[in-house]
N, CA, C, O and the ligand as a Tripos MOL2 file, in Angstrom:
@<TRIPOS>MOLECULE
protein
  301   299    76     0     0
PROTEIN
NO_CHARGES

@<TRIPOS>ATOM
      1 N         -20.1060   18.0900  -38.8850 N.3       1 MET1
      2 CA        -18.7330   17.5930  -38.6550 C.3       1 MET1
      3 C         -18.0370   18.4340  -37.5950 C.2       1 MET1
      4 O         -17.3610   17.9060  -36.7120 O.2       1 MET1
      5 N         -18.2100   19.7410  -37.6920 N.am      2 ALA2
      6 CA        -17.5960   20.6490  -36.7190 C.3       2 ALA2
      7 C         -18.1600   20.3970  -35.3300 C.2       2 ALA2
      8 O         -17.4690   20.5440  -34.3220 O.2       2 ALA2
      9 N         -19.4370   20.0140  -35.3010 N.am      3 LYS3
     10 CA        -20.1140   19.7350  -34.0320 C.3       3 LYS3
     11 C         -19.4820   18.5100  -33.3600 C.2       3 LYS3
     12 O         -19.3040   18.4730  -32.1430 O.2       3 LYS3
     13 N         -19.1420   17.4910  -34.2010 N.am      4 LEU4
     14 CA        -18.5260   16.2670  -33.6980 C.3       4 LEU4
     15 C         -17.1490   16.5690  -33.1170 C.2       4 LEU4
     16 O         -16.7950   16.0780  -32.0450 O.2       4 LEU4
     17 N         -16.3790   17.3790  -33.8350 N.am      5 LEU5
     18 CA        -15.0410   17.7620  -33.3650 C.3       5 LEU5
     19 C         -15.1380   18.5010  -32.0280 C.2       5 LEU5
     20 O         -14.3310   18.2970  -31.1210 O.2       5 LEU5
     21 N         -16.1500   19.3650  -31.9380 N.am      6 LEU6
     22 CA        -16.3460   20.1350  -30.6990 C.3       6 LEU6
     23 C         -16.6770   19.1830  -29.5500 C.2       6 LEU6
     24 O         -16.1990   19.3530  -28.4290 O.2       6 LEU6
     25 N         -17.5030   18.1800  -29.8500 N.am      7 LEU7
     26 CA        -17.8780   17.1890  -28.8330 C.3       7 LEU7
     27 C         -16.6380   16.4370  -28.3370 C.2       7 LEU7
     28 O         -16.4640   16.2210  -27.1380 O.2       7 LEU7
     29 N         -15.7790   16.0440  -29.2880 N.am      8 ILE8
     30 CA        -14.5500   15.3260  -28.9420 C.3       8 ILE8
     31 C         -13.6530   16.2240  -28.0880 C.2       8 ILE8
     32 O         -13.0840   15.7900  -27.0870 O.2       8 ILE8
     33 N         -13.5430   17.4900  -28.5110 N.am      9 LEU9
     34 CA        -12.7030   18.4500  -27.7850 C.3       9 LEU9
     35 C         -13.2110   18.6190  -26.3480 C.2       9 LEU9
     36 O         -12.4300   18.6090  -25.3960 O.2       9 LEU9
     37 N         -14.5250   18.7720  -26.2120 N.am     10 VAL10
     38 CA        -15.1230   18.9160  -24.8720 C.3      10 VAL10
     39 C         -14.8590   17.6560  -24.0550 C.2      10 VAL10
     40 O         -14.5520   17.7260  -22.8650 O.2      10 VAL10
     41 N         -14.9830   16.4960  -24.7140 N.am     11 GLY11
     42 CA        -14.7220   15.2200  -24.0440 C.3      11 GLY11
     43 C         -13.3000   15.1320  -23.5470 C.2      11 GLY11
     44 O         -13.0630   14.7140  -22.4140 O.2      11 GLY11
     45 N         -12.3490   15.5200  -24.3770 N.am     12 VAL12
     46 CA        -10.9250   15.4790  -24.0120 C.3      12 VAL12
     47 C         -10.6540   16.4250  -22.8450 C.2      12 VAL12
     48 O          -9.9560   16.0660  -21.8970 O.2      12 VAL12
     49 N         -11.2140   17.6470  -22.9190 N.am     13 ILE13
     50 CA        -11.0110   18.6340  -21.8470 C.3      13 ILE13
     51 C         -11.6090   18.1200  -20.5310 C.2      13 ILE13
     52 O         -10.9990   18.2360  -19.4680 O.2      13 ILE13
     53 N         -12.8310   17.5440  -20.6290 N.am     14 ALA14
     54 CA        -13.4940   17.0060  -19.4430 C.3      14 ALA14
     55 C         -12.6660   15.8710  -18.8450 C.2      14 ALA14
     56 O         -12.5240   15.7630  -17.6270 O.2      14 ALA14
     57 N         -12.1240   15.0290  -19.7220 N.am     15 TYR15
     58 CA        -11.3030   13.9030  -19.2650 C.3      15 TYR15
     59 C         -10.0420   14.4060  -18.5510 C.2      15 TYR15
     60 O          -9.6820   13.9200  -17.4790 O.2      15 TYR15
     61 N          -9.3810   15.3900  -19.1730 N.am     16 LYS16
     62 CA         -8.1540   15.9540  -18.5750 C.3      16 LYS16
     63 C          -8.4510   16.6260  -17.2360 C.2      16 LYS16
     64 O          -7.6800   16.5260  -16.2820 O.2      16 LYS16
     65 N          -9.6090   17.3210  -17.1950 N.am     17 TRP17
     66 CA        -10.0200   18.0020  -15.9550 C.3      17 TRP17
     67 C         -10.2990   16.9590  -14.8710 C.2      17 TRP17
     68 O          -9.9230   17.1350  -13.7120 O.2      17 TRP17
     69 N         -10.9650   15.8670  -15.2690 N.am     18 TRP18
     70 CA        -11.2940   14.7900  -14.3230 C.3      18 TRP18
     71 C         -10.0280   14.1250  -13.7960 C.2      18 TRP18
     72 O          -9.9110   13.8170  -12.6100 O.2      18 TRP18
     73 N          -9.0600   13.9080  -14.7330 N.am     19 ARG19
     74 CA         -7.7870   13.2800  -14.3500 C.3      19 ARG19
     75 C          -7.0200   14.1550  -13.3560 C.2      19 ARG19
     76 O          -6.4780   13.6590  -12.3680 O.2      19 ARG19
     77 N          -6.9820   15.4840  -13.6340 N.am     20 SER20
     78 CA         -6.2610   16.4050  -12.7470 C.3      20 SER20
     79 C          -6.9380   16.4630  -11.3820 C.2      20 SER20
     80 O          -6.2780   16.6250  -10.3560 O.2      20 SER20
     81 N          -8.2660   16.3290  -11.3820 N.am     21 LYS21
     82 CA         -9.0290   16.3150  -10.1300 C.3      21 LYS21
     83 C          -8.6790   15.0730   -9.3110 C.2      21 LYS21
     84 O          -8.5460   15.1350   -8.0880 O.2      21 LYS21
     85 N          -8.5360   13.9530  -10.0070 N.am     22 GLN22
     86 CA         -8.1810   12.6960   -9.3360 C.3      22 GLN22
     87 C          -6.8240   12.8410   -8.6480 C.2      22 GLN22
     88 O          -6.6490   12.4100   -7.5090 O.2      22 GLN22
     89 N          -5.8670   13.4520   -9.3490 N.am     23 VAL23
     90 CA         -4.5220   13.6500   -8.8130 C.3      23 VAL23
     91 C          -4.5720   14.5700   -7.5930 C.2      23 VAL23
     92 O          -3.9190   14.3150   -6.5810 O.2      23 VAL23
     93 N          -5.3720   15.6640   -7.7080 N.am     24 ASP24
     94 CA         -5.5100   16.6080   -6.5970 C.3      24 ASP24
     95 C          -6.0950   15.9260   -5.3710 C.2      24 ASP24
     96 O          -5.6510   16.1590   -4.2470 O.2      24 ASP24
     97 N          -7.1050   15.0720   -5.6000 N.am     25 ALA25
     98 CA         -7.7610   14.3710   -4.4990 C.3      25 ALA25
     99 C          -6.7610   13.5020   -3.7600 C.2      25 ALA25
    100 O          -6.8170   13.3600   -2.5380 O.2      25 ALA25
    101 N          -5.8460   12.9260   -4.5230 N.am     26 ARG26
    102 CA         -4.8460   12.0630   -3.9140 C.3      26 ARG26
    103 C          -3.8290   12.8790   -3.1040 C.2      26 ARG26
    104 O          -3.4190   12.4800   -2.0140 O.2      26 ARG26
    105 N          -3.4290   14.0420   -3.6700 N.am     27 THR27
    106 CA         -2.4100   14.8420   -2.9900 C.3      27 THR27
    107 C          -2.9950   15.5570   -1.7620 C.2      27 THR27
    108 O          -2.2640   15.9490   -0.8520 O.2      27 THR27
    109 N          -4.3530   15.7230   -1.7550 N.am     28 ASP28
    110 CA         -5.0010   16.3660   -0.6130 C.3      28 ASP28
    111 C          -5.0020   15.4730    0.6290 C.2      28 ASP28
    112 O          -5.0940   15.9620    1.7550 O.2      28 ASP28
    113 N          -4.9000   14.1750    0.4150 N.am     29 GLU29
    114 CA         -4.8910   13.2400    1.5330 C.3      29 GLU29
    115 C          -3.6800   13.4980    2.4280 C.2      29 GLU29
    116 O          -2.6080   13.8490    1.9340 O.2      29 GLU29
    117 N          -3.8420   13.3300    3.7240 N.am     30 PRO30
    118 CA         -2.6710   13.4860    4.5920 C.3      30 PRO30
    119 C          -1.5650   12.5320    4.1550 C.2      30 PRO30
    120 O          -1.7820   11.3350    3.9710 O.2      30 PRO30
    121 N          -0.3910   13.0940    3.9980 N.am     31 SER31
    122 CA          0.6970   12.2850    3.4470 C.3      31 SER31
    123 C           1.1700   11.2530    4.4650 C.2      31 SER31
    124 O           1.9540   11.5380    5.3700 O.2      31 SER31
    125 N           0.6570   10.0470    4.2720 N.am     32 ARG32
    126 CA          1.0450    8.9540    5.1410 C.3      32 ARG32
    127 C           1.9160    8.0240    4.3050 C.2      32 ARG32
    128 O           1.4420    7.4870    3.3040 O.2      32 ARG32
    129 N           3.1610    7.8200    4.6800 N.am     33 PRO33
    130 CA          4.0090    6.9500    3.8840 C.3      33 PRO33
    131 C           3.4380    5.5320    3.8500 C.2      33 PRO33
    132 O           2.9350    5.0270    4.8530 O.2      33 PRO33
    133 N           3.5240    4.9070    2.6910 N.am     34 VAL34
    134 CA          3.0100    3.5410    2.5540 C.3      34 VAL34
    135 C           3.8540    2.6250    3.4400 C.2      34 VAL34
    136 O           5.0640    2.4830    3.2700 O.2      34 VAL34
    137 N           3.1500    2.0120    4.3940 N.am     35 GLU35
    138 CA          3.8450    1.1660    5.3690 C.3      35 GLU35
    139 C           4.2720   -0.1530    4.7230 C.2      35 GLU35
    140 O           3.5140   -0.7720    3.9750 O.2      35 GLU35
    141 N           5.4590   -0.5520    5.0200 N.am     36 ASN36
    142 CA          5.9830   -1.8150    4.5190 C.3      36 ASN36
    143 C           5.3130   -2.9680    5.2680 C.2      36 ASN36
    144 O           5.3390   -3.0170    6.4980 O.2      36 ASN36
    145 N           4.7190   -3.8880    4.5210 N.am     37 MET37
    146 CA          4.0490   -5.0230    5.1410 C.3      37 MET37
    147 C           5.0220   -6.2010    5.2350 C.2      37 MET37
    148 O           5.7440   -6.5120    4.2880 O.2      37 MET37
    149 N           5.0190   -6.8310    6.3780 N.am     38 VAL38
    150 CA          5.8890   -7.9860    6.5850 C.3      38 VAL38
    151 C           5.0160   -9.1890    6.9820 C.2      38 VAL38
    152 O           3.8650   -9.0300    7.3900 O.2      38 VAL38
    153 N           5.5830  -10.3720    6.8530 N.am     39 ARG39
    154 CA          4.8270  -11.5950    7.1120 C.3      39 ARG39
    155 C           5.4350  -12.3020    8.3140 C.2      39 ARG39
    156 O           6.6500  -12.4730    8.4080 O.2      39 ARG39
    157 N           4.5680  -12.7070    9.2260 N.am     40 CYS40
    158 CA          5.0260  -13.4470   10.3940 C.3      40 CYS40
    159 C           5.5370  -14.8100    9.9370 C.2      40 CYS40
    160 O           4.8210  -15.5620    9.2760 O.2      40 CYS40
    161 N           6.7560  -15.1120   10.2890 N.am     41 LYS41
    162 CA          7.3620  -16.3770    9.8710 C.3      41 LYS41
    163 C           6.7300  -17.5640   10.5860 C.2      41 LYS41
    164 O           6.8360  -18.7040   10.1330 O.2      41 LYS41
    165 N           6.0860  -17.2890   11.6860 N.am     42 GLN42
    166 CA          5.5110  -18.3600   12.4860 C.3      42 GLN42
    167 C           4.0970  -18.7240   12.0260 C.2      42 GLN42
    168 O           3.8020  -19.8980   11.8070 O.2      42 GLN42
    169 N           3.2270  -17.7280   11.8800 N.am     43 CYS43
    170 CA          1.8320  -18.0150   11.5270 C.3      43 CYS43
    171 C           1.4540  -17.5040   10.1460 C.2      43 CYS43
    172 O           0.3730  -17.8260    9.6530 O.2      43 CYS43
    173 N           2.3090  -16.7190    9.5090 N.am     44 GLY44
    174 CA          2.0690  -16.2960    8.1330 C.3      44 GLY44
    175 C           1.1620  -15.0890    7.9800 C.2      44 GLY44
    176 O           0.7830  -14.7510    6.8590 O.2      44 GLY44
    177 N           0.8050  -14.4310    9.0700 N.am     45 VAL45
    178 CA         -0.0770  -13.2630    8.9960 C.3      45 VAL45
    179 C           0.7220  -12.0460    8.5150 C.2      45 VAL45
    180 O           1.9000  -11.8960    8.8380 O.2      45 VAL45
    181 N           0.0680  -11.1890    7.7450 N.am     46 TYR46
    182 CA          0.7110   -9.9680    7.2650 C.3      46 TYR46
    183 C           0.3800   -8.8260    8.2140 C.2      46 TYR46
    184 O          -0.7590   -8.6970    8.6650 O.2      46 TYR46
    185 N           1.3720   -7.9990    8.5170 N.am     47 LEU47
    186 CA          1.1610   -6.8620    9.4070 C.3      47 LEU47
    187 C           2.1650   -5.7610    9.0790 C.2      47 LEU47
    188 O           3.2230   -6.0280    8.5090 O.2      47 LEU47
    189 N           1.8240   -4.5020    9.4490 N.am     48 PRO48
    190 CA          2.7690   -3.4130    9.1990 C.3      48 PRO48
    191 C           4.0850   -3.6500    9.9410 C.2      48 PRO48
    192 O           4.1090   -4.1500   11.0650 O.2      48 PRO48
    193 N           5.1690   -3.2760    9.2770 N.am     49 GLN49
    194 CA          6.5010   -3.5200    9.8500 C.3      49 GLN49
    195 C           6.6580   -2.8870   11.2220 C.2      49 GLN49
    196 O           7.3590   -3.4240   12.0790 O.2      49 GLN49
    197 N           5.9950   -1.7210   11.4400 N.am     50 SER50
    198 CA          6.1240   -1.0250   12.7200 C.3      50 SER50
    199 C           5.4740   -1.8000   13.8700 C.2      50 SER50
    200 O           5.8260   -1.6150   15.0350 O.2      50 SER50
    201 N           4.5000   -2.6880   13.5140 N.am     51 ASP51
    202 CA          3.8320   -3.4900   14.5410 C.3      51 ASP51
    203 C           4.4940   -4.8540   14.7190 C.2      51 ASP51
    204 O           4.1140   -5.6290   15.5970 O.2      51 ASP51
    205 N           5.4890   -5.1390   13.8750 N.am     52 ALA52
    206 CA          6.0800   -6.4690   13.8870 C.3      52 ALA52
    207 C           7.2850   -6.5490   14.8250 C.2      52 ALA52
    208 O           7.9190   -5.5450   15.1480 O.2      52 ALA52
    209 N           7.5740   -7.7750   15.2480 N.am     53 CYS53
    210 CA          8.7620   -8.0500   16.0450 C.3      53 CYS53
    211 C           9.8100   -8.6750   15.1180 C.2      53 CYS53
    212 O           9.4930   -9.1960   14.0490 O.2      53 CYS53
    213 N          11.0240   -8.6050   15.5500 N.am     54 GLY54
    214 CA         12.0990   -9.2110   14.7690 C.3      54 GLY54
    215 C          12.7800   -8.1800   13.8960 C.2      54 GLY54
    216 O          12.8960   -7.0140   14.2730 O.2      54 GLY54
    217 N          13.2320   -8.6080   12.7310 N.am     55 GLY55
    218 CA         13.9300   -7.7100   11.8390 C.3      55 GLY55
    219 C          14.6930   -8.4760   10.7820 C.2      55 GLY55
    220 O          14.7790   -9.7030   10.8150 O.2      55 GLY55
    221 N          15.2440   -7.7260    9.8440 N.am     56 GLY56
    222 CA         15.9970   -8.3430    8.7640 C.3      56 GLY56
    223 C          15.0970   -9.2010    7.8920 C.2      56 GLY56
    224 O          14.1280   -8.6980    7.3250 O.2      56 GLY56
    225 N          15.4000  -10.4740    7.7790 N.am     57 ALA57
    226 CA         14.6300  -11.3710    6.9140 C.3      57 ALA57
    227 C          13.5060  -12.0520    7.6740 C.2      57 ALA57
    228 O          12.6030  -12.6180    7.0590 O.2      57 ALA57
    229 N          13.5450  -12.0080    9.0090 N.am     58 ALA58
    230 CA         12.5590  -12.7260    9.8100 C.3      58 ALA58
    231 C          11.7380  -11.7610   10.6450 C.2      58 ALA58
    232 O          12.2460  -11.1220   11.5660 O.2      58 ALA58
    233 N          10.4460  -11.6670   10.3040 N.am     59 TRP59
    234 CA          9.5220  -10.8000   11.0540 C.3      59 TRP59
    235 C           8.4490  -11.6590   11.6950 C.2      59 TRP59
    236 O           8.1100  -12.7300   11.1910 O.2      59 TRP59
    237 N           7.9160  -11.1820   12.8110 N.am     60 PHE60
    238 CA          6.9040  -11.9310   13.5440 C.3      60 PHE60
    239 C           5.8050  -10.9960   14.0240 C.2      60 PHE60
    240 O           6.0400   -9.8090   14.2480 O.2      60 PHE60
    241 N           4.5810  -11.5510   14.1810 N.am     61 CYS61
    242 CA          3.4420  -10.7350   14.5990 C.3      61 CYS61
    243 C           3.5220  -10.4300   16.0940 C.2      61 CYS61
    244 O           2.9110   -9.4730   16.5690 O.2      61 CYS61
    245 N           4.2650  -11.2350   16.8230 N.am     62 SER62
    246 CA          4.3840  -11.0270   18.2620 C.3      62 SER62
    247 C           5.7090  -11.5910   18.7500 C.2      62 SER62
    248 O           6.3340  -12.4120   18.0790 O.2      62 SER62
    249 N           6.1240  -11.1440   19.9160 N.am     63 ALA63
    250 CA          7.3630  -11.6480   20.5100 C.3      63 ALA63
    251 C           7.2520  -13.1420   20.7910 C.2      63 ALA63
    252 O           8.2320  -13.8860   20.7460 O.2      63 ALA63
    253 N           6.0130  -13.5520   21.0850 N.am     64 GLU64
    254 CA          5.7550  -14.9640   21.3800 C.3      64 GLU64
    255 C           6.0600  -15.8340   20.1550 C.2      64 GLU64
    256 O           6.6900  -16.8850   20.2640 O.2      64 GLU64
    257 N           5.6030  -15.3740   18.9970 N.am     65 HIS65
    258 CA          5.8460  -16.1310   17.7730 C.3      65 HIS65
    259 C           7.3190  -16.1030   17.3910 C.2      65 HIS65
    260 O           7.8370  -17.0660   16.8250 O.2      65 HIS65
    261 N           7.9890  -15.0040   17.6980 N.am     66 GLU66
    262 CA          9.4230  -14.9120   17.4260 C.3      66 GLU66
    263 C          10.1550  -15.9830   18.2540 C.2      66 GLU66
    264 O          11.0390  -16.6830   17.7590 O.2      66 GLU66
    265 N           9.7560  -16.0830   19.5250 N.am     67 ARG67
    266 CA         10.3510  -17.0480   20.4340 C.3      67 ARG67
    267 C          10.0400  -18.4830   19.9650 C.2      67 ARG67
    268 O          10.9170  -19.3460   19.9410 O.2      67 ARG67
    269 N           8.7840  -18.7100   19.5990 N.am     68 GLU68
    270 CA          8.3630  -20.0400   19.1280 C.3      68 GLU68
    271 C           9.1520  -20.4650   17.8980 C.2      68 GLU68
    272 O           9.5940  -21.6080   17.7830 O.2      68 GLU68
    273 N           9.3170  -19.5130   16.9780 N.am     69 PHE69
    274 CA         10.0200  -19.8110   15.7290 C.3      69 PHE69
    275 C          11.4670  -20.1840   16.0120 C.2      69 PHE69
    276 O          11.9820  -21.1590   15.4640 O.2      69 PHE69
    277 N          12.1170  -19.4120   16.8620 N.am     70 HIS70
    278 CA         13.5300  -19.6760   17.1660 C.3      70 HIS70
    279 C          13.6790  -20.9770   17.9550 C.2      70 HIS70
    280 O          14.6590  -21.7020   17.7820 O.2      70 HIS70
    281 N          12.7110  -21.2680   18.8170 N.am     71 ALA71
    282 CA         12.7360  -22.5060   19.5880 C.3      71 ALA71
    283 C          12.5930  -23.7030   18.6550 C.2      71 ALA71
    284 O          13.2640  -24.7220   18.8180 O.2      71 ALA71
    285 N          11.7010  -23.5550   17.6680 N.am     72 LYS72
    286 CA         11.4350  -24.6230   16.7000 C.3      72 LYS72
    287 C          12.6770  -24.8690   15.8300 C.2      72 LYS72
    288 O          13.0110  -26.0130   15.5220 O.2      72 LYS72
    289 N          13.3470  -23.7910   15.4430 N.am     73 ASN73
    290 CA         14.5010  -23.9190   14.5530 C.3      73 ASN73
    291 C          15.7540  -24.4290   15.2650 C.2      73 ASN73
    292 O          16.6840  -24.9230   14.6270 O.2      73 ASN73
    293 N          15.7660  -24.3040   16.5710 N.am     74 LYS74
    294 CA         16.9240  -24.7690   17.3370 C.3      74 LYS74
    295 C          16.9630  -26.2990   17.3620 C.2      74 LYS74
    296 O          18.0240  -26.9180   17.2900 O.2      74 LYS74
    297 N          15.7590  -26.8890   17.4660 N.am     75 ASN75
    298 CA         15.6750  -28.3520   17.5760 C.3      75 ASN75
    299 C          15.9340  -29.0370   16.2230 C.2      75 ASN75
    300 O          15.9010  -30.2650   16.1360 O.2      75 ASN75
    301 ZN          2.5080  -14.8870   14.1510 Zn       76 ZN76
@<TRIPOS>BOND
     1     1     2 1
     2     2     3 1
     3     3     4 2
     4     3     5 am
     5     5     6 1
     6     6     7 1
     7     7     8 2
     8     7     9 am
     9     9    10 1
    10    10    11 1
    11    11    12 2
    12    11    13 am
    13    13    14 1
    14    14    15 1
    15    15    16 2
    16    15    17 am
    17    17    18 1
    18    18    19 1
    19    19    20 2
    20    19    21 am
    21    21    22 1
    22    22    23 1
    23    23    24 2
    24    23    25 am
    25    25    26 1
    26    26    27 1
    27    27    28 2
    28    27    29 am
    29    29    30 1
    30    30    31 1
    31    31    32 2
    32    31    33 am
    33    33    34 1
    34    34    35 1
    35    35    36 2
    36    35    37 am
    37    37    38 1
    38    38    39 1
    39    39    40 2
    40    39    41 am
    41    41    42 1
    42    42    43 1
    43    43    44 2
    44    43    45 am
    45    45    46 1
    46    46    47 1
    47    47    48 2
    48    47    49 am
    49    49    50 1
    50    50    51 1
    51    51    52 2
    52    51    53 am
    53    53    54 1
    54    54    55 1
    55    55    56 2
    56    55    57 am
    57    57    58 1
    58    58    59 1
    59    59    60 2
    60    59    61 am
    61    61    62 1
    62    62    63 1
    63    63    64 2
    64    63    65 am
    65    65    66 1
    66    66    67 1
    67    67    68 2
    68    67    69 am
    69    69    70 1
    70    70    71 1
    71    71    72 2
    72    71    73 am
    73    73    74 1
    74    74    75 1
    75    75    76 2
    76    75    77 am
    77    77    78 1
    78    78    79 1
    79    79    80 2
    80    79    81 am
    81    81    82 1
    82    82    83 1
    83    83    84 2
    84    83    85 am
    85    85    86 1
    86    86    87 1
    87    87    88 2
    88    87    89 am
    89    89    90 1
    90    90    91 1
    91    91    92 2
    92    91    93 am
    93    93    94 1
    94    94    95 1
    95    95    96 2
    96    95    97 am
    97    97    98 1
    98    98    99 1
    99    99   100 2
   100    99   101 am
   101   101   102 1
   102   102   103 1
   103   103   104 2
   104   103   105 am
   105   105   106 1
   106   106   107 1
   107   107   108 2
   108   107   109 am
   109   109   110 1
   110   110   111 1
   111   111   112 2
   112   111   113 am
   113   113   114 1
   114   114   115 1
   115   115   116 2
   116   115   117 am
   117   117   118 1
   118   118   119 1
   119   119   120 2
   120   119   121 am
   121   121   122 1
   122   122   123 1
   123   123   124 2
   124   123   125 am
   125   125   126 1
   126   126   127 1
   127   127   128 2
   128   127   129 am
   129   129   130 1
   130   130   131 1
   131   131   132 2
   132   131   133 am
   133   133   134 1
   134   134   135 1
   135   135   136 2
   136   135   137 am
   137   137   138 1
   138   138   139 1
   139   139   140 2
   140   139   141 am
   141   141   142 1
   142   142   143 1
   143   143   144 2
   144   143   145 am
   145   145   146 1
   146   146   147 1
   147   147   148 2
   148   147   149 am
   149   149   150 1
   150   150   151 1
   151   151   152 2
   152   151   153 am
   153   153   154 1
   154   154   155 1
   155   155   156 2
   156   155   157 am
   157   157   158 1
   158   158   159 1
   159   159   160 2
   160   159   161 am
   161   161   162 1
   162   162   163 1
   163   163   164 2
   164   163   165 am
   165   165   166 1
   166   166   167 1
   167   167   168 2
   168   167   169 am
   169   169   170 1
   170   170   171 1
   171   171   172 2
   172   171   173 am
   173   173   174 1
   174   174   175 1
   175   175   176 2
   176   175   177 am
   177   177   178 1
   178   178   179 1
   179   179   180 2
   180   179   181 am
   181   181   182 1
   182   182   183 1
   183   183   184 2
   184   183   185 am
   185   185   186 1
   186   186   187 1
   187   187   188 2
   188   187   189 am
   189   189   190 1
   190   190   191 1
   191   191   192 2
   192   191   193 am
   193   193   194 1
   194   194   195 1
   195   195   196 2
   196   195   197 am
   197   197   198 1
   198   198   199 1
   199   199   200 2
   200   199   201 am
   201   201   202 1
   202   202   203 1
   203   203   204 2
   204   203   205 am
   205   205   206 1
   206   206   207 1
   207   207   208 2
   208   207   209 am
   209   209   210 1
   210   210   211 1
   211   211   212 2
   212   211   213 am
   213   213   214 1
   214   214   215 1
   215   215   216 2
   216   215   217 am
   217   217   218 1
   218   218   219 1
   219   219   220 2
   220   219   221 am
   221   221   222 1
   222   222   223 1
   223   223   224 2
   224   223   225 am
   225   225   226 1
   226   226   227 1
   227   227   228 2
   228   227   229 am
   229   229   230 1
   230   230   231 1
   231   231   232 2
   232   231   233 am
   233   233   234 1
   234   234   235 1
   235   235   236 2
   236   235   237 am
   237   237   238 1
   238   238   239 1
   239   239   240 2
   240   239   241 am
   241   241   242 1
   242   242   243 1
   243   243   244 2
   244   243   245 am
   245   245   246 1
   246   246   247 1
   247   247   248 2
   248   247   249 am
   249   249   250 1
   250   250   251 1
   251   251   252 2
   252   251   253 am
   253   253   254 1
   254   254   255 1
   255   255   256 2
   256   255   257 am
   257   257   258 1
   258   258   259 1
   259   259   260 2
   260   259   261 am
   261   261   262 1
   262   262   263 1
   263   263   264 2
   264   263   265 am
   265   265   266 1
   266   266   267 1
   267   267   268 2
   268   267   269 am
   269   269   270 1
   270   270   271 1
   271   271   272 2
   272   271   273 am
   273   273   274 1
   274   274   275 1
   275   275   276 2
   276   275   277 am
   277   277   278 1
   278   278   279 1
   279   279   280 2
   280   279   281 am
   281   281   282 1
   282   282   283 1
   283   283   284 2
   284   283   285 am
   285   285   286 1
   286   286   287 1
   287   287   288 2
   288   287   289 am
   289   289   290 1
   290   290   291 1
   291   291   292 2
   292   291   293 am
   293   293   294 1
   294   294   295 1
   295   295   296 2
   296   295   297 am
   297   297   298 1
   298   298   299 1
   299   299   300 2
@<TRIPOS>SUBSTRUCTURE
     1 MET1         2 RESIDUE 1 A MET
     2 ALA2         6 RESIDUE 1 A ALA
     3 LYS3        10 RESIDUE 1 A LYS
     4 LEU4        14 RESIDUE 1 A LEU
     5 LEU5        18 RESIDUE 1 A LEU
     6 LEU6        22 RESIDUE 1 A LEU
     7 LEU7        26 RESIDUE 1 A LEU
     8 ILE8        30 RESIDUE 1 A ILE
     9 LEU9        34 RESIDUE 1 A LEU
    10 VAL10       38 RESIDUE 1 A VAL
    11 GLY11       42 RESIDUE 1 A GLY
    12 VAL12       46 RESIDUE 1 A VAL
    13 ILE13       50 RESIDUE 1 A ILE
    14 ALA14       54 RESIDUE 1 A ALA
    15 TYR15       58 RESIDUE 1 A TYR
    16 LYS16       62 RESIDUE 1 A LYS
    17 TRP17       66 RESIDUE 1 A TRP
    18 TRP18       70 RESIDUE 1 A TRP
    19 ARG19       74 RESIDUE 1 A ARG
    20 SER20       78 RESIDUE 1 A SER
    21 LYS21       82 RESIDUE 1 A LYS
    22 GLN22       86 RESIDUE 1 A GLN
    23 VAL23       90 RESIDUE 1 A VAL
    24 ASP24       94 RESIDUE 1 A ASP
    25 ALA25       98 RESIDUE 1 A ALA
    26 ARG26      102 RESIDUE 1 A ARG
    27 THR27      106 RESIDUE 1 A THR
    28 ASP28      110 RESIDUE 1 A ASP
    29 GLU29      114 RESIDUE 1 A GLU
    30 PRO30      118 RESIDUE 1 A PRO
    31 SER31      122 RESIDUE 1 A SER
    32 ARG32      126 RESIDUE 1 A ARG
    33 PRO33      130 RESIDUE 1 A PRO
    34 VAL34      134 RESIDUE 1 A VAL
    35 GLU35      138 RESIDUE 1 A GLU
    36 ASN36      142 RESIDUE 1 A ASN
    37 MET37      146 RESIDUE 1 A MET
    38 VAL38      150 RESIDUE 1 A VAL
    39 ARG39      154 RESIDUE 1 A ARG
    40 CYS40      158 RESIDUE 1 A CYS
    41 LYS41      162 RESIDUE 1 A LYS
    42 GLN42      166 RESIDUE 1 A GLN
    43 CYS43      170 RESIDUE 1 A CYS
    44 GLY44      174 RESIDUE 1 A GLY
    45 VAL45      178 RESIDUE 1 A VAL
    46 TYR46      182 RESIDUE 1 A TYR
    47 LEU47      186 RESIDUE 1 A LEU
    48 PRO48      190 RESIDUE 1 A PRO
    49 GLN49      194 RESIDUE 1 A GLN
    50 SER50      198 RESIDUE 1 A SER
    51 ASP51      202 RESIDUE 1 A ASP
    52 ALA52      206 RESIDUE 1 A ALA
    53 CYS53      210 RESIDUE 1 A CYS
    54 GLY54      214 RESIDUE 1 A GLY
    55 GLY55      218 RESIDUE 1 A GLY
    56 GLY56      222 RESIDUE 1 A GLY
    57 ALA57      226 RESIDUE 1 A ALA
    58 ALA58      230 RESIDUE 1 A ALA
    59 TRP59      234 RESIDUE 1 A TRP
    60 PHE60      238 RESIDUE 1 A PHE
    61 CYS61      242 RESIDUE 1 A CYS
    62 SER62      246 RESIDUE 1 A SER
    63 ALA63      250 RESIDUE 1 A ALA
    64 GLU64      254 RESIDUE 1 A GLU
    65 HIS65      258 RESIDUE 1 A HIS
    66 GLU66      262 RESIDUE 1 A GLU
    67 ARG67      266 RESIDUE 1 A ARG
    68 GLU68      270 RESIDUE 1 A GLU
    69 PHE69      274 RESIDUE 1 A PHE
    70 HIS70      278 RESIDUE 1 A HIS
    71 ALA71      282 RESIDUE 1 A ALA
    72 LYS72      286 RESIDUE 1 A LYS
    73 ASN73      290 RESIDUE 1 A ASN
    74 LYS74      294 RESIDUE 1 A LYS
    75 ASN75      298 RESIDUE 1 A ASN
    76 ZN76       301 GROUP 0 **** ****
């Protein structure tokens, strides 16, 4: 019985050690902020906000699509 308890204890310690290792591995990564993904209103493609054109509620994958979208909505 004592052997079983010891096994469980070792298992718990190993699990906690593994979990802390997982956290360390994540924090070791270069801290890159999670980029906000936006969707092109014209073609529906997803892209990082920094690569997108437009702003506010309307984002576009390219200036061309921004122009196309506004041209389409004007008519
Ligand atoms: Zn597009």
